[in-house]
C-alpha positions as a printed NumPy array, in Angstrom:
array([[ -42.983,  -57.604, -131.881],
       [ -46.409,  -57.562, -133.732],
       [ -46.128,  -61.027, -135.096],
       [ -45.074,  -62.416, -131.607],
       [ -48.054,  -60.796, -130.034],
       [ -50.326,  -62.083, -132.705],
       [ -49.028,  -65.719, -132.048],
       [ -49.475,  -65.286, -128.361],
       [ -52.886,  -64.066, -128.596],
       [ -53.766,  -67.12 , -130.909],
       [ -52.282,  -69.521, -128.387],
       [ -54.281,  -67.902, -125.597],
       [ -57.457,  -68.238, -127.654],
       [ -56.788,  -71.824, -128.381],
       [ -56.048,  -72.465, -124.745],
       [ -59.38 ,  -70.898, -123.699],
       [ -61.242,  -72.977, -126.422],
       [ -59.683,  -76.1  , -125.154],
       [ -60.621,  -75.305, -121.61 ],
       [ -64.195,  -74.716, -122.479],
       [ -64.33 ,  -78.041, -124.287],
       [ -62.571,  -79.986, -121.338],
       [ -64.163,  -81.536, -118.314],
       [ -63.719,  -83.626, -115.117],
       [ -64.921,  -87.151, -115.094],
       [ -66.549,  -87.197, -111.614],
       [ -67.42 ,  -90.828, -111.645],
       [ -63.95 ,  -92.196, -112.887],
       [ -60.537,  -90.882, -112.004],
       [ -58.898,  -93.501, -114.184],
       [ -59.495,  -91.633, -117.502],
       [ -57.591,  -89.312, -120.019],
       [ -58.572,  -86.958, -122.765],
       [ -61.855,  -85.73 , -121.247],
       [ -64.041,  -83.416, -123.523],
       [ -67.536,  -82.03 , -123.569],
       [ -69.913,  -83.204, -126.305],
       [ -73.42 ,  -82.129, -126.345],
       [ -73.322,  -81.093, -122.704],
       [ -71.915,  -84.505, -121.542],
       [ -68.318,  -85.328, -120.29 ],
       [ -66.72 ,  -88.18 , -122.369],
       [ -63.283,  -89.663, -121.679],
       [ -60.895,  -92.391, -122.599],
       [ -60.49 ,  -95.081, -120.187],
       [ -57.064,  -95.884, -119.134],
       [ -55.653,  -99.098, -120.384],
       [ -58.291,  -99.944, -122.904],
       [ -58.991,  -96.636, -124.599],
       [ -62.553,  -97.094, -124.598],
       [ -64.827,  -93.993, -124.621],
       [ -66.907,  -93.642, -121.441],
       [ -69.705,  -91.416, -120.566],
       [ -68.95 ,  -89.755, -117.182],
       [ -72.556,  -89.26 , -116.372],
       [ -72.881,  -92.846, -115.355],
       [ -70.769,  -95.67 , -113.805],
       [ -67.954,  -97.076, -116.007],
       [ -68.355, -100.752, -116.564],
       [ -66.296, -102.931, -114.023],
       [ -64.24 , -104.65 , -116.939],
       [ -62.858, -101.23 , -117.944],
       [ -62.192, -100.184, -114.36 ],
       [ -60.215, -103.289, -113.721],
       [ -58.249, -102.898, -116.919],
       [ -57.389,  -99.281, -115.875],
       [ -56.463, -100.598, -112.408],
       [ -54.094, -103.092, -113.968],
       [ -52.356, -100.392, -115.857],
       [ -51.888,  -98.494, -112.752],
       [ -50.473, -101.471, -110.857],
       [ -48.063, -102.2  , -113.824],
       [ -46.842,  -98.636, -113.643],
       [ -46.559,  -98.365, -110.095],
       [ -73.074, -113.919,  -90.513],
       [ -75.997, -115.369,  -92.082],
       [ -76.052, -118.581,  -94.327],
       [ -75.296, -117.728,  -97.824],
       [ -77.03 , -119.259, -100.87 ],
       [ -75.623, -122.7  , -101.703],
       [ -74.22 , -121.361, -105.163],
       [ -72.892, -117.998, -103.769],
       [ -69.115, -117.758, -104.185],
       [ -66.359, -115.166, -103.501],
       [ -63.907, -113.644, -105.926],
       [ -60.83 , -115.525, -104.825],
       [ -58.644, -114.458, -107.675],
       [ -58.634, -110.764, -107.163],
       [ -57.382, -108.244, -109.828],
       [ -56.378, -109.458, -113.254],
       [ -56.035, -107.754, -116.665],
       [ -59.52 , -108.675, -118.293],
       [ -60.604, -108.876, -121.915],
       [ -63.477, -106.496, -122.577],
       [ -66.184, -106.305, -125.243],
       [ -66.565, -103.053, -127.06 ],
       [ -69.599, -102.32 , -124.927],
       [ -67.372, -102.564, -121.805],
       [ -68.758, -105.899, -120.426],
       [ -66.485, -108.909, -119.836],
       [ -65.68 , -111.373, -122.542],
       [ -66.979, -114.729, -121.276],
       [ -63.567, -116.293, -121.513],
       [ -60.595, -114.738, -119.808],
       [ -56.957, -115.926, -120.106],
       [ -53.631, -115.227, -118.697],
       [ -51.025, -116.595, -120.965],
       [ -51.983, -120.172, -121.736],
       [ -54.302, -120.527, -118.696],
       [ -57.939, -119.658, -119.2  ],
       [ -61.431, -119.752, -117.32 ],
       [ -64.904, -118.645, -117.791],
       [ -66.37 , -115.557, -115.736],
       [ -69.827, -114.14 , -114.956],
       [ -71.027, -110.697, -115.885],
       [ -69.223, -109.525, -112.593],
       [ -65.742, -110.783, -114.105],
       [ -65.5  , -113.298, -111.458],
       [ -64.156, -116.783, -112.417],
       [ -66.871, -119.353, -112.209],
       [ -64.988, -122.5  , -113.595],
       [ -61.815, -124.265, -112.872],
       [ -58.728, -122.906, -114.822],
       [ -57.905, -124.897, -118.014],
       [ -55.681, -124.437, -121.055],
       [ -56.508, -122.359, -124.129],
       [ -58.89 , -124.802, -125.609],
       [ -61.528, -124.064, -122.916],
       [ -64.94 , -123.17 , -124.385],
       [ -67.104, -120.595, -122.62 ],
       [ -70.404, -120.677, -124.523],
       [ -72.045, -117.652, -122.765],
       [ -71.454, -114.888, -120.329],
       [ -73.529, -116.026, -117.331],
       [ -75.376, -113.242, -115.581],
       [ -74.731, -112.348, -111.847],
       [ -78.348, -111.761, -110.809],
       [ -77.641, -111.508, -106.953],
       [ -74.782, -109.88 , -105.237],
       [ -74.39 , -110.035, -101.333],
       [ -72.242, -107.304,  -99.716],
       [ -71.346, -108.319,  -96.077],
       [ -69.584, -105.777,  -93.897],
       [ -68.425, -105.954,  -90.334],
       [ -68.072, -102.706,  -88.296],
       [ -65.601, -102.169,  -85.405],
       [ -66.632, -103.069,  -81.916],
       [ -68.965, -100.681,  -80.136],
       [ -70.849, -100.643,  -76.929],
       [ -74.423, -100.007,  -78.354],
       [ -75.826, -101.305,  -81.595],
       [ -76.614,  -98.771,  -84.545],
       [ -79.965,  -97.666,  -85.147],
       [ -81.36 , -100.04 ,  -87.754],
       [ -83.619,  -97.725,  -89.559],
       [ -81.017,  -94.937,  -89.839],
       [ -78.517,  -97.575,  -91.098],
       [ -80.922,  -98.909,  -93.751],
       [ -81.826,  -95.341,  -94.91 ],
       [ -78.23 ,  -94.413,  -95.239],
       [ -77.185,  -97.298,  -97.41 ],
       [ -80.295,  -97.398,  -99.573],
       [ -80.037,  -93.628, -100.212],
       [ -76.267,  -93.814, -100.821],
       [ -76.617,  -96.765, -103.265],
       [ -79.486,  -95.056, -105.124],
       [ -77.869,  -91.531, -105.371],
       [ -74.164,  -92.09 , -105.371],
       [ -74.222,  -95.101, -107.664],
       [ -77.5  ,  -94.415, -109.503],
       [ -79.075,  -97.816, -108.841],
       [ -82.868,  -98.034, -109.036],
       [ -84.107,  -98.679, -105.489],
       [ -86.158, -101.733, -106.751],
       [ -82.71 , -103.611, -107.168],
       [ -81.877, -103.006, -103.521],
       [ -83.649, -106.119, -102.122],
       [ -82.623, -105.749,  -98.448],
       [ -80.379, -104.11 ,  -95.936],
       [ -79.954, -106.304,  -92.892],
       [ -78.19 , -105.433,  -89.578],
       [ -77.237, -108.064,  -87.072],
       [ -74.6  , -106.406,  -84.951],
       [ -71.623, -106.157,  -85.965],
       [ -72.619, -107.357,  -89.556],
       [ -74.312, -105.269,  -92.268],
       [ -75.531, -107.156,  -95.164],
       [ -76.728, -105.568,  -98.468],
       [ -78.672, -107.675, -101.056],
       [ -78.725, -106.502, -104.698],
       [ -80.799, -108.41 , -107.114],
       [ -81.219, -107.725, -110.826],
       [ -82.461, -110.369, -113.279],
       [ -81.552, -110.197, -116.887],
       [ -85.296, -109.731, -117.692],
       [ -85.682, -106.841, -115.125],
       [ -82.44 , -104.81 , -116.358],
       [ -83.283, -102.194, -119.011],
       [ -80.576, -100.611, -121.15 ],
       [ -80.544,  -97.324, -119.049],
       [ -79.994,  -99.207, -115.774],
       [ -76.565,  -99.463, -114.226],
       [ -75.483, -103.016, -113.544],
       [ -75.429, -104.34 , -109.933],
       [ -71.881, -105.758, -110.759],
       [ -70.534, -102.113, -111.465],
       [ -72.389, -100.773, -108.259],
       [ -70.757, -103.5  , -106.097],
       [ -67.322, -102.689, -107.423],
       [ -67.643,  -98.957, -106.844],
       [ -69.005,  -99.52 , -103.474],
       [ -66.223, -102.012, -102.44 ],
       [ -63.466,  -99.531, -103.717],
       [ -65.107,  -96.819, -101.671],
       [ -65.453,  -98.612,  -98.394],
       [ -61.804,  -99.908,  -98.911],
       [ -60.438,  -96.425,  -99.216],
       [ -59.636,  -96.663, -102.988],
       [ -62.487,  -94.615, -104.488],
       [ -62.95 ,  -94.677, -108.27 ],
       [ -64.698,  -91.42 , -108.038],
       [ -62.734,  -88.154, -108.686],
       [ -62.157,  -86.252, -105.422],
       [ -65.309,  -87.679, -103.957],
       [ -64.675,  -89.809, -100.738],
       [ -67.538,  -91.792,  -99.226],
       [ -68.01 ,  -91.074,  -95.506],
       [ -70.122,  -93.66 ,  -93.826],
       [ -72.078,  -91.625,  -91.103],
       [ -75.009,  -93.104,  -89.248],
       [ -76.856,  -90.546,  -86.944],
       [ -73.886,  -88.124,  -87.314],
       [ -71.532,  -90.861,  -86.154],
       [ -68.762,  -92.042,  -88.362],
       [ -68.809,  -95.795,  -88.83 ],
       [ -65.591,  -97.674,  -89.17 ],
       [ -65.691, -101.015,  -91.095],
       [ -63.142, -103.768,  -90.446],
       [ -64.049, -106.14 ,  -93.17 ],
       [ -65.972, -106.293,  -96.431],
       [ -66.841, -109.418,  -98.481],
       [ -68.719, -109.609, -101.649],
       [ -70.582, -112.836, -102.743],
       [ -71.916, -113.557, -106.102],
       [ -74.923, -115.733, -107.171],
       [ -75.29 , -116.453, -110.945],
       [ -78.332, -117.503, -112.981],
       [ -76.52 , -120.69 , -113.68 ],
       [ -74.579, -122.481, -110.827],
       [ -70.737, -122.245, -111.143],
       [ -68.753, -125.179, -112.379],
       [ -65.975, -125.861, -109.822],
       [ -64.499, -129.137, -109.091],
       [ -62.96 , -130.44 , -105.815],
       [ -59.475, -129.594, -107.003],
       [ -60.415, -125.868, -107.093],
       [ -61.31 , -125.669, -103.474],
       [ -59.463, -123.336, -101.355],
       [ -56.549, -124.863,  -99.16 ],
       [ -58.614, -123.715,  -96.028],
       [ -61.711, -125.427,  -97.084],
       [ -59.757, -128.704,  -98.06 ],
       [ -58.015, -128.491,  -94.518],
       [ -61.45 , -128.435,  -92.777],
       [ -62.635, -131.407,  -94.988],
       [ -59.526, -133.43 ,  -93.935],
       [ -59.936, -132.629,  -90.247],
       [ -63.543, -133.727,  -90.417],
       [ -62.608, -137.097,  -92.162],
       [ -59.92 , -137.822,  -89.734],
       [ -62.207, -137.126,  -86.747],
       [ -64.857, -139.585,  -88.163],
       [ -62.334, -142.318,  -88.782],
       [ -60.861, -141.899,  -85.225],
       [ -64.401, -142.085,  -83.877],
       [ -65.038, -145.27 ,  -85.777],
       [ -61.779, -146.917,  -84.554],
       [ -62.409, -145.971,  -80.928],
       [ -65.954, -147.458,  -81.372],
       [ -64.57 , -150.742,  -82.763],
       [ -61.812, -151.163,  -80.014],
       [ -64.332, -150.465,  -77.364],
       [ -66.633, -153.168,  -78.505],
       [ -63.862, -155.66 ,  -78.888],
       [ -62.637, -155.097,  -75.401],
       [ -66.203, -155.377,  -74.142],
       [ -66.623, -158.646,  -75.955],
       [ -63.405, -160.061,  -74.411],
       [ -64.498, -159.183,  -70.997],
       [ -67.906, -160.695,  -71.411],
       [ -66.236, -164.001,  -72.755],
       [ -63.656, -163.93 ,  -69.707],
       [ -66.643, -163.537,  -67.287],
       [ -68.491, -166.446,  -68.796],
       [ -65.484, -168.743,  -68.684],
       [ -64.92 , -167.972,  -64.93 ],
       [ -68.538, -168.739,  -64.143],
       [ -68.311, -172.018,  -65.904],
       [ -65.191, -173.022,  -63.918],
       [ -67.05 , -172.216,  -60.643],
       [ -69.982, -174.364,  -61.529],
       [ -67.694, -177.247,  -62.192],
       [ -66.028, -176.764,  -58.926],
       [ -69.198, -176.829,  -57.077],
       [ -70.576, -179.905,  -58.86 ],
       [ -67.329, -181.756,  -58.137]])
């Protein structure tokens, strides 16, 4: 019995040592093999295996790759160059640092992306060249809250979102350009030029991704749900849209326009053509009427002279 007891004790000691060296990644639930090192929690990101520091936000590229693994197993005018992510989730290629590679492909179809991983060109074949990873310097988050009788307190709303973005997502307050409330729309502007961002700053693209996941009920955080409470009242959001503005304008052609936008353009063109046709027909009829009236007057004059 003594050898058995000794082995059991050894196993207990090993388990205790492992427990002391293990940790929970509070800022990313899509990780494995978490361990403590020099007081920091480090884990391997699901899908890529990249090592991530749990004291800060995980890069969006690694989060999307981890989410793809999970899915496989289971009112104001916008800037003229602002565009939405119309492609949604895909399995991205990431650099060792966790940022997106400028060129992304799905089989033989390829496209160029910005630092937020959002497609900024038409889709082409594998010969496509993406010379640089263009930086997204301005992100616009537009939310619409549910119908309510009275508007929210603007100052309370601004304070909540600024504090949340600074504390929960660790973004320096100087990158929160504005929080605008125009019932029922809430618009948050995040601006971060490449010259302003230091190596220790979180990226606004990562912040926007974490925030969008939070408000849509699919938080990346471990057991830490975001409750949007303004003056002790829970706020229900009906819709959230994120727009991206790059340092270099996107390169989309007409054929890449969404079917909805194409339909609008077609309707406008048809309306203009119809208006022109009606105008031409009206003028022609008016001209014939004038000619007929002149002819009748001439005949009357001839009758009187006779």
